[in-house]
KOLGU-375283 format. One record per residue: z, x, y of N, C-alpha, C in turn; residue in one letter. Coordinates in Angstrom, 2 decimals, m for minus. Example, Ala and Ser with C-alpha at 12.3 -4.5 7.8 and 13.67 -1.06 7.14 Angstrom:
+---------+---------+---------+---------+---------+---------+---------+---------+---------+---+
|    n.c3 |    n.c1 |    n.c2 |   ca.c3 |   ca.c1 |   ca.c2 |    c.c3 |    c.c1 |    c.c2 | r |
+---------+---------+---------+---------+---------+---------+---------+---------+---------+---+
|    7.80 |   13.19 |   m5.69 |    7.80 |   12.30 |   m4.50 |    7.80 |   13.20 |   m3.30 | A |
|    7.08 |   12.85 |   m2.25 |    7.14 |   13.67 |   m1.06 |    7.87 |   12.90 |    0.03 | S |
+---------+---------+---------+---------+---------+---------+---------+---------+---------+---+
This chain:
+---------+---------+---------+---------+---------+---------+---------+---------+---------+---+
|    n.c3 |    n.c1 |    n.c2 |   ca.c3 |   ca.c1 |   ca.c2 |    c.c3 |    c.c1 |    c.c2 | r |
+---------+---------+---------+---------+---------+---------+---------+---------+---------+---+
|   m5.96 |  m27.69 |    5.05 |   m5.90 |  m26.26 |    5.02 |   m7.01 |  m25.64 |    5.85 | M |
|   m8.19 |  m26.25 |    5.80 |   m9.31 |  m25.75 |    6.59 |   m9.02 |  m25.88 |    8.08 | L |
|   m8.40 |  m27.00 |    8.47 |   m8.07 |  m27.21 |    9.88 |   m7.09 |  m26.15 |   10.38 | A |
|   m6.13 |  m25.80 |    9.55 |   m5.15 |  m24.78 |    9.93 |   m5.83 |  m23.43 |   10.13 | A |
|   m6.77 |  m23.11 |    9.27 |   m7.51 |  m21.85 |    9.41 |   m8.33 |  m21.82 |   10.68 | G |
|   m8.96 |  m22.93 |   11.01 |   m9.77 |  m23.01 |   12.23 |   m8.89 |  m22.88 |   13.46 | I |
|   m7.74 |  m23.55 |   13.44 |   m6.83 |  m23.47 |   14.58 |   m6.31 |  m22.05 |   14.77 | I |
|   m5.95 |  m21.39 |   13.68 |   m5.49 |  m20.00 |   13.79 |   m6.59 |  m19.07 |   14.29 | L |
|   m7.81 |  m19.31 |   13.84 |   m8.93 |  m18.49 |   14.31 |   m9.14 |  m18.67 |   15.80 | A |
|   m9.02 |  m19.88 |   16.29 |   m9.18 |  m20.13 |   17.73 |   m8.02 |  m19.54 |   18.52 | I |
|   m6.83 |  m19.60 |   17.97 |   m5.66 |  m19.08 |   18.68 |   m5.68 |  m17.56 |   18.80 | M |
|   m6.33 |  m16.88 |   17.87 |   m6.34 |  m15.42 |   17.88 |   m7.41 |  m14.85 |   18.82 | I |
|   m8.36 |  m15.67 |   19.25 |   m9.45 |  m15.20 |   20.11 |   m8.95 |  m14.55 |   21.40 | I |
|   m7.99 |  m15.13 |   22.13 |   m7.53 |  m14.45 |   23.35 |   m6.88 |  m13.10 |   23.08 | P |
|   m6.21 |  m12.96 |   21.97 |   m5.58 |  m11.68 |   21.63 |   m6.65 |  m10.63 |   21.36 | I |
|   m7.65 |  m11.00 |   20.58 |   m8.71 |  m10.06 |   20.25 |   m9.50 |   m9.67 |   21.50 | I |
|   m9.80 |  m10.64 |   22.35 |  m10.56 |  m10.31 |   23.57 |   m9.75 |   m9.42 |   24.50 | S |
|   m8.44 |   m9.63 |   24.57 |   m7.60 |   m8.78 |   25.40 |   m7.55 |   m7.36 |   24.86 | S |
|   m7.39 |   m7.21 |   23.56 |   m7.37 |   m5.88 |   22.95 |   m8.72 |   m5.19 |   23.15 | I |
|   m9.80 |   m5.93 |   22.97 |  m11.14 |   m5.36 |   23.14 |  m11.36 |   m4.89 |   24.56 | T |
|  m10.93 |   m5.68 |   25.53 |  m11.08 |   m5.30 |   26.93 |  m10.31 |   m4.02 |   27.22 | R |
|   m9.09 |   m3.91 |   26.71 |   m8.29 |   m2.72 |   26.93 |   m8.91 |   m1.49 |   26.27 | E |
|   m9.44 |   m1.67 |   25.07 |  m10.07 |   m0.55 |   24.36 |  m11.28 |   m0.04 |   25.12 | V |
|  m12.08 |   m0.94 |   25.64 |  m13.28 |   m0.53 |   26.38 |  m12.93 |    0.14 |   27.71 | L |
|  m11.80 |   m0.21 |   28.29 |  m11.40 |    0.41 |   29.55 |  m10.79 |    1.80 |   29.34 | M |
|  m10.40 |    2.12 |   28.10 |   m9.78 |    3.41 |   27.81 |  m10.82 |    4.54 |   27.78 | V |
|  m12.07 |    4.21 |   27.52 |  m13.11 |    5.24 |   27.49 |  m13.19 |    5.88 |   28.87 | V |
|  m13.09 |    7.20 |   28.94 |  m13.05 |    7.88 |   30.24 |  m14.29 |    7.61 |   31.10 | P |
|  m14.05 |    7.49 |   32.38 |  m15.12 |    7.22 |   33.33 |  m16.12 |    8.37 |   33.39 | Q |
|  m15.64 |    9.59 |   33.20 |  m16.57 |   10.73 |   33.29 |  m17.58 |   10.72 |   32.14 | H |
|  m17.24 |   10.15 |   31.00 |  m18.22 |   10.05 |   29.92 |  m19.30 |    9.02 |   30.26 | Q |
|  m18.90 |    7.95 |   30.91 |  m19.88 |    6.95 |   31.34 |  m20.82 |    7.55 |   32.38 | R |
|  m20.24 |    8.24 |   33.36 |  m21.05 |    8.84 |   34.41 |  m21.96 |    9.94 |   33.86 | E |
|  m21.48 |   10.68 |   32.86 |  m22.30 |   11.74 |   32.27 |  m23.53 |   11.14 |   31.57 | A |
|  m23.34 |   10.04 |   30.87 |  m24.48 |    9.40 |   30.20 |  m25.49 |    8.90 |   31.22 | A |
|  m25.02 |    8.33 |   32.31 |  m25.92 |    7.86 |   33.35 |  m26.62 |    9.02 |   34.04 | L |
|  m25.90 |   10.14 |   34.22 |  m26.49 |   11.31 |   34.87 |  m27.59 |   11.93 |   34.01 | A |
|  m27.49 |   11.77 |   32.70 |  m28.51 |   12.32 |   31.81 |  m29.72 |   11.41 |   31.68 | L |
|  m29.72 |   10.31 |   32.41 |  m30.89 |    9.45 |   32.44 |  m30.81 |    8.22 |   31.56 | G |
|  m29.65 |    7.93 |   31.01 |  m29.50 |    6.74 |   30.18 |  m29.46 |    5.49 |   31.05 | A |
|  m30.01 |    4.42 |   30.55 |  m29.88 |    3.15 |   31.26 |  m28.46 |    2.64 |   31.07 | T |
|  m28.14 |    1.58 |   31.77 |  m26.78 |    1.03 |   31.65 |  m26.50 |    0.58 |   30.21 | R |
|  m27.46 |   m0.09 |   29.60 |  m27.27 |   m0.55 |   28.23 |  m27.13 |    0.63 |   27.26 | W |
|  m27.92 |    1.67 |   27.46 |  m27.81 |    2.86 |   26.60 |  m26.46 |    3.53 |   26.78 | E |
|  m25.97 |    3.56 |   28.01 |  m24.66 |    4.15 |   28.27 |  m23.58 |    3.36 |   27.54 | M |
|  m23.67 |    2.05 |   27.58 |  m22.66 |    1.23 |   26.89 |  m22.76 |    1.44 |   25.39 | I |
|  m23.97 |    1.41 |   24.87 |  m24.17 |    1.51 |   23.42 |  m23.80 |    2.90 |   22.90 | R |
|  m24.22 |    3.94 |   23.60 |  m24.02 |    5.29 |   23.09 |  m22.65 |    5.84 |   23.46 | I |
|  m22.27 |    5.72 |   24.69 |  m21.04 |    6.36 |   25.15 |  m19.81 |    5.49 |   24.90 | S |
|  m19.84 |    4.27 |   25.37 |  m18.63 |    3.44 |   25.32 |  m18.37 |    2.93 |   23.91 | V |
|  m19.34 |    2.27 |   23.31 |  m19.10 |    1.67 |   21.99 |  m18.87 |    2.71 |   20.91 | L |
|  m19.57 |    3.83 |   21.00 |  m19.39 |    4.87 |   19.99 |  m17.98 |    5.46 |   20.07 | R |
|  m17.44 |    5.61 |   21.27 |  m16.10 |    6.18 |   21.41 |  m15.00 |    5.16 |   21.09 | N |
|  m15.28 |    3.89 |   21.22 |  m14.27 |    2.86 |   21.00 |  m14.44 |    2.15 |   19.66 | A |
|  m15.29 |    2.67 |   18.81 |  m15.63 |    1.98 |   17.55 |  m14.41 |    1.72 |   16.67 | R |
|  m13.57 |    2.71 |   16.46 |  m12.44 |    2.56 |   15.56 |  m11.45 |    1.51 |   16.07 | R |
|  m11.16 |    1.53 |   17.36 |  m10.23 |    0.57 |   17.92 |  m10.81 |   m0.85 |   17.93 | E |
|  m12.13 |   m0.94 |   18.16 |  m12.76 |   m2.26 |   18.11 |  m12.73 |   m2.83 |   16.70 | L |
|  m12.90 |   m1.98 |   15.70 |  m12.82 |   m2.44 |   14.32 |  m11.40 |   m2.94 |   14.02 | W |
|  m10.39 |   m2.24 |   14.51 |   m9.01 |   m2.67 |   14.29 |   m8.74 |   m4.01 |   14.98 | A |
|   m9.29 |   m4.18 |   16.18 |   m9.09 |   m5.44 |   16.90 |   m9.78 |   m6.59 |   16.18 | A |
|  m10.96 |   m6.35 |   15.63 |  m11.67 |   m7.43 |   14.94 |  m11.05 |   m7.73 |   13.59 | S |
|  m10.34 |   m6.78 |   13.00 |   m9.71 |   m7.05 |   11.72 |   m8.55 |   m8.02 |   11.87 | S |
|   m7.99 |   m8.14 |   13.05 |   m6.95 |   m9.14 |   13.30 |   m7.47 |  m10.52 |   13.02 | W |
|   m8.72 |  m10.76 |   13.38 |   m9.31 |  m12.08 |   13.19 |   m9.43 |  m12.41 |   11.71 | D |
|   m9.79 |  m11.44 |   10.89 |   m9.92 |  m11.71 |    9.46 |   m8.56 |  m11.96 |    8.82 | W |
|   m7.51 |  m11.30 |    9.33 |   m6.18 |  m11.53 |    8.80 |   m5.69 |  m12.94 |    9.10 | D |
|   m6.13 |  m13.49 |   10.23 |   m5.69 |  m14.83 |   10.62 |   m6.28 |  m15.89 |    9.71 | A |
|   m7.48 |  m15.62 |    9.19 |   m8.10 |  m16.60 |    8.31 |   m7.53 |  m16.44 |    6.94 | L |
+---------+---------+---------+---------+---------+---------+---------+---------+---------+---+
């Protein structure tokens, strides 16, 4: 039973990474550029602008992994 859970967890990784990539690309480019224009570093722009706007969808994508286990 443990082996089946591990295999399912590994099989779901490409799906989660694909969903995550799509969610991060949906954040509008002008919001990224606005954060950089206000003096944010690249990491601050990702943390504040991109991740904050994509939080709900990222949580939904990561919940797929818990359902697989």
